[in-house]
FIKOLZA-1660 file (N, C-alpha, C; in steps of 0.1 Angstrom, whole numbers, plus 5000, padded with zeros to 4 digits):
% residues 115
   i   px   py   pz ch aa at
   1 9170 5844 3220  A  M  N
   1 9162 5835 3227  A  M CA
   1 9169 5831 3240  A  M  C
   2 9162 5828 3250  A  I  N
   2 9167 5824 3263  A  I CA
   2 9169 5809 3264  A  I  C
   3 9181 5805 3267  A  R  N
   3 9184 5790 3268  A  R CA
   3 9189 5785 3281  A  R  C
   4 9192 5794 3290  A  T  N
   4 9198 5790 3303  A  T CA
   4 9188 5791 3314  A  T  C
   5 9186 5780 3321  A  Y  N
   5 9177 5779 3332  A  Y CA
   5 9184 5774 3344  A  Y  C
   6 9180 5778 3356  A  Q  N
   6 9184 5771 3368  A  Q CA
   6 9172 5768 3376  A  Q  C
   7 9172 5757 3383  A  I  N
   7 9161 5753 3391  A  I CA
   7 9166 5748 3404  A  I  C
   8 9158 5751 3415  A  R  N
   8 9161 5746 3428  A  R CA
   8 9148 5743 3435  A  R  C
   9 9148 5731 3441  A  Y  N
   9 9137 5727 3449  A  Y CA
   9 9140 5727 3464  A  Y  C
  10 9131 5732 3471  A  D  N
  10 9132 5731 3486  A  D CA
  10 9120 5721 3489  A  D  C
  11 9123 5709 3492  A  I  N
  11 9113 5699 3495  A  I CA
  11 9109 5701 3509  A  I  C
  12 9096 5705 3511  A  L  N
  12 9092 5708 3525  A  L CA
  12 9086 5696 3532  A  L  C
  13 9081 5686 3524  A  N  N
  13 9075 5674 3531  A  N CA
  13 9074 5663 3521  A  N  C
  14 9078 5651 3524  A  I  N
  14 9076 5639 3516  A  I CA
  14 9069 5629 3524  A  I  C
  15 9058 5623 3519  A  T  N
  15 9051 5612 3526  A  T CA
  15 9050 5600 3516  A  T  C
  16 9053 5588 3521  A  L  N
  16 9051 5576 3514  A  L CA
  16 9038 5570 3517  A  L  C
  17 9029 5569 3508  A  N  N
  17 9015 5564 3510  A  N CA
  17 9015 5549 3510  A  N  C
  18 9003 5543 3514  A  Y  N
  18 9001 5529 3514  A  Y CA
  18 9002 5523 3500  A  Y  C
  19 8999 5531 3490  A  D  N
  19 8999 5526 3476  A  D CA
  19 9013 5528 3469  A  D  C
  20 9023 5531 3478  A  M  N
  20 9037 5532 3473  A  M CA
  20 9039 5545 3464  A  M  C
  21 9030 5555 3466  A  D  N
  21 9032 5568 3459  A  D CA
  21 9039 5577 3469  A  D  C
  22 9046 5587 3464  A  E  N
  22 9052 5597 3473  A  E CA
  22 9044 5610 3470  A  E  C
  23 9040 5617 3481  A  D  N
  23 9034 5630 3480  A  D CA
  23 9044 5640 3485  A  D  C
  24 9046 5651 3477  A  A  N
  24 9056 5661 3481  A  A CA
  24 9050 5675 3481  A  A  C
  25 9054 5683 3491  A  D  N
  25 9051 5697 3491  A  D CA
  25 9064 5703 3488  A  D  C
  26 9064 5713 3479  A  D  N
  26 9077 5718 3473  A  D CA
  26 9076 5733 3471  A  D  C
  27 9087 5739 3472  A  A  N
  27 9089 5753 3468  A  A CA
  27 9099 5753 3456  A  A  C
  28 9093 5756 3444  A  M  N
  28 9101 5755 3432  A  M CA
  28 9106 5769 3429  A  M  C
  29 9119 5770 3426  A  H  N
  29 9126 5783 3423  A  H CA
  29 9132 5782 3409  A  H  C
  30 9127 5790 3399  A  L  N
  30 9133 5790 3386  A  L CA
  30 9140 5803 3384  A  L  C
  31 9152 5803 3378  A  T  N
  31 9160 5815 3375  A  T CA
  31 9164 5815 3361  A  T  C
  32 9162 5826 3354  A  W  N
  32 9167 5828 3340  A  W CA
  32 9170 5842 3338  A  W  C
  33 9176 5845 3326  A  T  N
  33 9178 5859 3323  A  T CA
  33 9172 5862 3310  A  T  C
  34 9165 5874 3309  A  D  N
  34 9158 5878 3297  A  D CA
  34 9163 5893 3295  A  D  C
  35 9171 5895 3285  A  S  N
  35 9177 5908 3283  A  S CA
  35 9167 5919 3279  A  S  C
  36 9155 5914 3275  A  R  N
  36 9145 5924 3271  A  R CA
  36 9139 5931 3284  A  R  C
  37 9141 5925 3296  A  L  N
  37 9136 5931 3308  A  L CA
  37 9146 5939 3316  A  L  C
  38 9157 5942 3310  A  R  N
  38 9167 5950 3317  A  R CA
  38 9161 5964 3319  A  R  C
  39 9165 5971 3330  A  F  N
  39 9161 5984 3332  A  F CA
  39 9171 5992 3340  A  F  C
  40 9171 6006 3338  A  N  N
  40 9180 6014 3345  A  N CA
  40 9173 6021 3357  A  N  C
  41 9179 6020 3368  A  S  N
  41 9173 6027 3380  A  S CA
  41 9184 6029 3390  A  S  C
  42 9184 6041 3395  A  T  N
  42 9193 6045 3406  A  T CA
  42 9187 6042 3420  A  T  C
  43 9174 6040 3420  A  V  N
  43 9167 6038 3433  A  V CA
  43 9165 6023 3436  A  V  C
  44 9161 6015 3426  A  K  N
  44 9159 6000 3429  A  K CA
  44 9167 5992 3420  A  K  C
  45 9173 5981 3426  A  R  N
  45 9180 5971 3418  A  R CA
  45 9171 5960 3413  A  R  C
  46 9159 5958 3419  A  S  N
  46 9150 5948 3415  A  S CA
  46 9135 5952 3417  A  S  C
  47 9127 5946 3409  A  L  N
  47 9112 5948 3410  A  L CA
  47 9106 5935 3414  A  L  C
  48 9096 5935 3423  A  T  N
  48 9089 5924 3427  A  T CA
  48 9075 5926 3422  A  T  C
  49 9070 5916 3413  A  L  N
  49 9057 5917 3407  A  L CA
  49 9046 5910 3415  A  L  C
  50 9035 5916 3416  A  N  N
  50 9024 5909 3423  A  N CA
  50 9018 5898 3414  A  N  C
  51 9009 5890 3419  A  S  N
  51 9004 5879 3412  A  S CA
  51 8996 5883 3399  A  S  C
  52 8990 5895 3399  A  N  N
  52 8983 5900 3387  A  N CA
  52 8993 5903 3376  A  N  C
  53 9005 5906 3378  A  M  N
  53 9015 5909 3368  A  M CA
  53 9023 5897 3363  A  M  C
  54 9023 5887 3371  A  V  N
  54 9031 5875 3368  A  V CA
  54 9027 5869 3354  A  V  C
  55 9014 5869 3351  A  G  N
  55 9009 5863 3339  A  G CA
  55 9014 5871 3326  A  G  C
  56 9019 5883 3328  A  L  N
  56 9024 5891 3317  A  L CA
  56 9039 5888 3313  A  L  C
  57 9046 5880 3321  A  I  N
  57 9060 5877 3319  A  I CA
  57 9061 5862 3314  A  I  C
  58 9069 5859 3304  A  W  N
  58 9072 5846 3299  A  W CA
  58 9078 5838 3310  A  W  C
  59 9073 5826 3313  A  I  N
  59 9079 5817 3323  A  I CA
  59 9081 5803 3316  A  I  C
  60 9093 5797 3318  A  P  N
  60 9095 5784 3311  A  P CA
  60 9085 5773 3315  A  P  C
  61 9081 5765 3306  A  D  N
  61 9072 5754 3309  A  D CA
  61 9080 5744 3317  A  D  C
  62 9074 5740 3328  A  T  N
  62 9081 5730 3337  A  T CA
  62 9071 5717 3337  A  T  C
  63 9077 5706 3334  A  I  N
  63 9069 5694 3333  A  I CA
  63 9074 5684 3344  A  I  C
  64 9065 5678 3351  A  F  N
  64 9069 5668 3361  A  F CA
  64 9066 5654 3355  A  F  C
  65 9076 5648 3350  A  R  N
  65 9073 5635 3343  A  R CA
  65 9069 5624 3354  A  R  C
  66 9060 5616 3349  A  N  N
  66 9055 5605 3357  A  N CA
  66 9048 5609 3370  A  N  C
  67 9044 5622 3371  A  S  N
  67 9036 5626 3382  A  S CA
  67 9021 5621 3380  A  S  C
  68 9015 5617 3391  A  K  N
  68 9001 5613 3390  A  K CA
  68 8992 5625 3392  A  K  C
  69 8996 5634 3401  A  T  N
  69 8988 5647 3402  A  T CA
  69 8999 5657 3406  A  T  C
  70 8995 5670 3402  A  A  N
  70 9004 5681 3406  A  A CA
  70 8995 5693 3406  A  A  C
  71 8997 5702 3416  A  E  N
  71 8989 5714 3417  A  E CA
  71 8997 5725 3424  A  E  C
  72 8994 5737 3420  A  A  N
  72 9000 5749 3426  A  A CA
  72 8991 5753 3438  A  A  C
  73 8997 5759 3448  A  H  N
  73 8989 5764 3460  A  H CA
  73 8983 5777 3456  A  H  C
  74 8970 5778 3458  A  W  N
  74 8963 5791 3455  A  W CA
  74 8954 5795 3466  A  W  C
  75 8958 5793 3478  A  I  N
  75 8950 5796 3490  A  I CA
  75 8950 5811 3492  A  I  C
  76 8939 5817 3493  A  T  N
  76 8936 5831 3494  A  T CA
  76 8942 5839 3482  A  T  C
  77 8954 5838 3479  A  T  N
  77 8960 5844 3467  A  T CA
  77 8970 5834 3461  A  T  C
  78 8973 5836 3448  A  P  N
  78 8983 5827 3442  A  P CA
  78 8996 5827 3450  A  P  C
  79 9002 5816 3453  A  N  N
  79 9014 5814 3461  A  N CA
  79 9026 5814 3452  A  N  C
  80 9029 5826 3446  A  Q  N
  80 9040 5827 3437  A  Q CA
  80 9046 5841 3438  A  Q  C
  81 9059 5841 3434  A  L  N
  81 9066 5854 3435  A  L CA
  81 9074 5855 3422  A  L  C
  82 9075 5867 3416  A  L  N
  82 9083 5870 3405  A  L CA
  82 9091 5882 3407  A  L  C
  83 9104 5881 3407  A  R  N
  83 9113 5893 3409  A  R CA
  83 9122 5895 3397  A  R  C
  84 9124 5907 3392  A  I  N
  84 9132 5910 3381  A  I CA
  84 9143 5920 3385  A  I  C
  85 9155 5916 3383  A  W  N
  85 9167 5925 3386  A  W CA
  85 9170 5934 3374  A  W  C
  86 9177 5945 3376  A  N  N
  86 9179 5955 3366  A  N CA
  86 9188 5949 3355  A  N  C
  87 9195 5938 3357  A  D  N
  87 9203 5932 3346  A  D CA
  87 9195 5922 3338  A  D  C
  88 9182 5920 3341  A  G  N
  88 9173 5911 3333  A  G CA
  88 9172 5897 3339  A  G  C
  89 9179 5895 3351  A  K  N
  89 9177 5882 3358  A  K CA
  89 9164 5881 3364  A  K  C
  90 9157 5869 3363  A  I  N
  90 9144 5867 3368  A  I CA
  90 9144 5856 3378  A  I  C
  91 9137 5857 3389  A  L  N
  91 9134 5847 3398  A  L CA
  91 9119 5844 3399  A  L  C
  92 9115 5832 3397  A  Y  N
  92 9101 5828 3398  A  Y CA
  92 9100 5817 3408  A  Y  C
  93 9092 5819 3419  A  T  N
  93 9090 5809 3429  A  T CA
  93 9075 5806 3430  A  T  C
  94 9073 5793 3431  A  L  N
  94 9059 5787 3432  A  L CA
  94 9059 5776 3442  A  L  C
  95 9049 5776 3450  A  R  N
  95 9047 5765 3459  A  R CA
  95 9038 5755 3453  A  R  C
  96 9042 5742 3452  A  I  N
  96 9035 5731 3445  A  I CA
  96 9034 5719 3454  A  I  C
  97 9024 5711 3451  A  S  N
  97 9023 5697 3457  A  S CA
  97 9021 5687 3445  A  S  C
  98 9027 5676 3447  A  F  N
  98 9026 5666 3436  A  F CA
  98 9027 5652 3442  A  F  C
  99 9022 5642 3434  A  S  N
  99 9022 5628 3438  A  S CA
  99 9029 5620 3427  A  S  C
 100 9039 5612 3431  A  I  N
 100 9046 5605 3421  A  I CA
 100 9048 5590 3425  A  I  C
 101 9051 5581 3416  A  S  N
 101 9054 5567 3419  A  S CA
 101 9067 5567 3427  A  S  C
 102 9068 5558 3436  A  S  N
 102 9079 5558 3445  A  S CA
 102 9092 5553 3438  A  S  C
 103 9092 5547 3427  A  N  N
 103 9104 5543 3420  A  N CA
 103 9110 5555 3412  A  N  C
 104 9104 5567 3413  A  L  N
 104 9110 5578 3406  A  L CA
 104 9119 5586 3415  A  L  C
 105 9130 5590 3411  A  E  N
 105 9139 5598 3419  A  E CA
 105 9135 5613 3419  A  E  C
 106 9135 5619 3430  A  L  N
 106 9130 5633 3431  A  L CA
 106 9139 5642 3424  A  L  C
 107 9152 5639 3422  A  L  N
 107 9161 5649 3416  A  L CA
 107 9159 5649 3401  A  L  C
 108 9153 5639 3395  A  S  N
 108 9151 5638 3380  A  S CA
 108 9136 5641 3377  A  S  C
 109 9129 5648 3385  A  L  N
 109 9115 5650 3383  A  L CA
 109 9111 5659 3371  A  L  C
 110 9119 5669 3368  A  C  N
 110 9114 5678 3358  A  C CA
 110 9123 5680 3346  A  C  C
 111 9117 5684 3335  A  E  N
 111 9124 5687 3323  A  E CA
 111 9118 5700 3318  A  E  C
 112 9126 5707 3310  A  F  N
 112 9121 5719 3304  A  F CA
 112 9119 5718 3289  A  F  C
 113 9109 5725 3285  A  R  N
 113 9106 5726 3270  A  R CA
 113 9107 5741 3267  A  R  C
 114 9114 5744 3256  A  D  N
 114 9115 5757 3251  A  D CA
 114 9108 5757 3238  A  D  C
 115 9096 5763 3237  A  E  N
 115 9088 5763 3225  A  E CA
 115 9088 5776 3219  A  E  C
% end
């Protein structure tokens, strides 16, 4: 079972609203390793999957506690990337927007559930 996750957020924009909520546009980067996805190749060290294939790969549940709204960007095509390296390392990137109460610290926004 996979137990190690890394997460990085690139906060693209934060706006404080009149009702004291914060709206954020964000690029979320999740990294983990799944040994079942290792592959041997002398040509490529990594594979980049299109949005049709992303749904076939297990992705950790990410929860934004105390968020009022949250949504992924799906303009023209899903705004996501999934790359698998030959050692089983996986990078999943998703562009998201969310609204939170202003008393919440941005660094403690998410928690992971492994079910």
